[in-house]
C-alpha positions, -999 to +999 in steps of 0.1 A: +000+000+001+012+038-006+022+057+021-002+087+025+006+119+006+008+149+028+017+184+016+017+213+039-003+245+027+011+278+019-004+312+016-004+300-023-005+266-024-032+240-008-030+214+017-028+179+003-037+149+024-042+118+003-050+090+029-048+054+013-058+038+048-094+052+048-093+064+008-101+099+016-082+125+000-087+160+005-073+194-015-081+220+007-070+261+012-060+284-016-045+272-051-024+297-066+009+288-068+033+305-094+045+271-109+013+251-108+031+225-128+058+222-105+034+220-072+009+194-088+038+170-106+044+149-076+004+148-067+000+136-103+027+109-097+015+100-065-019+095-081-004+073-110+012+050-085-021+049-066-042+040-097-022+006-100-039-005-064-066+018-056-091+012-026-127-001-033-138+030-024-117+066-031-133+100-020-117+130-027-128+164-012-119+197-031-124+221-004-106+256-018-112+290-007-097+304-036-081+291-067-068+305-102-077+289-136-042+269-138-051+251-105-088+243-119-073+226-148-047+208-129-081+197-102-093+186-135-065+165-143-067+149-110-103+140-117-098+129-147-069+105-135-090+093-107-118+087-135-098+065-157-088+046-121-123+040-118-130+028-153-097+006-156-104-011-120-138-008-115-131+007-080-153+035-069-146+069-070-168+099-058-163+139-052-173+162-024-171+199-040-172+225-008-175+258-019-186+294+000-227+299+002-233+323-030-202+316-049-218+301-079-189+302-100-170+275-079-205+255-072-209+255-115-172+246-116-176+216-094-208+207-112-193+209-147-161+189-139-182+161-124-207+159-150-179+160-178-164+130-162-192+115-152-182+112-112-208+114-087-209+144-069-218+157-035-219+195-033-213+210-001-218+248+013-190+252+037-198+260+073-178+275+096-178+265+134-167+289+166-138+267+172-122+272+134 
């Protein structure tokens, strides 16, 4: 089994936590890296390795406060790779897309990506607890 992939967030890059033990993958925070390709390269490599022996079910949560267009393209690439993994192995993949209440653009981006890739989608409006 692959080791968990964890990349700490910065002011311009998201936190990546792909946990193979429970099949839950999370991309959260802000994504506007100067070198989008370079930042996401190890993520894509890890997913390529994961696709050889995926879990029975993989759930990926996209929970970004802000992202630029090049980051959205990389998110699409990640979802495409997971869709291909599902197609090639028969293992289940689902997406949770979290967005701010009223952020129609982000909601539509999630809907459009999942519709285009034919992936199950759960839309989730972000809620903020007082503890956060």
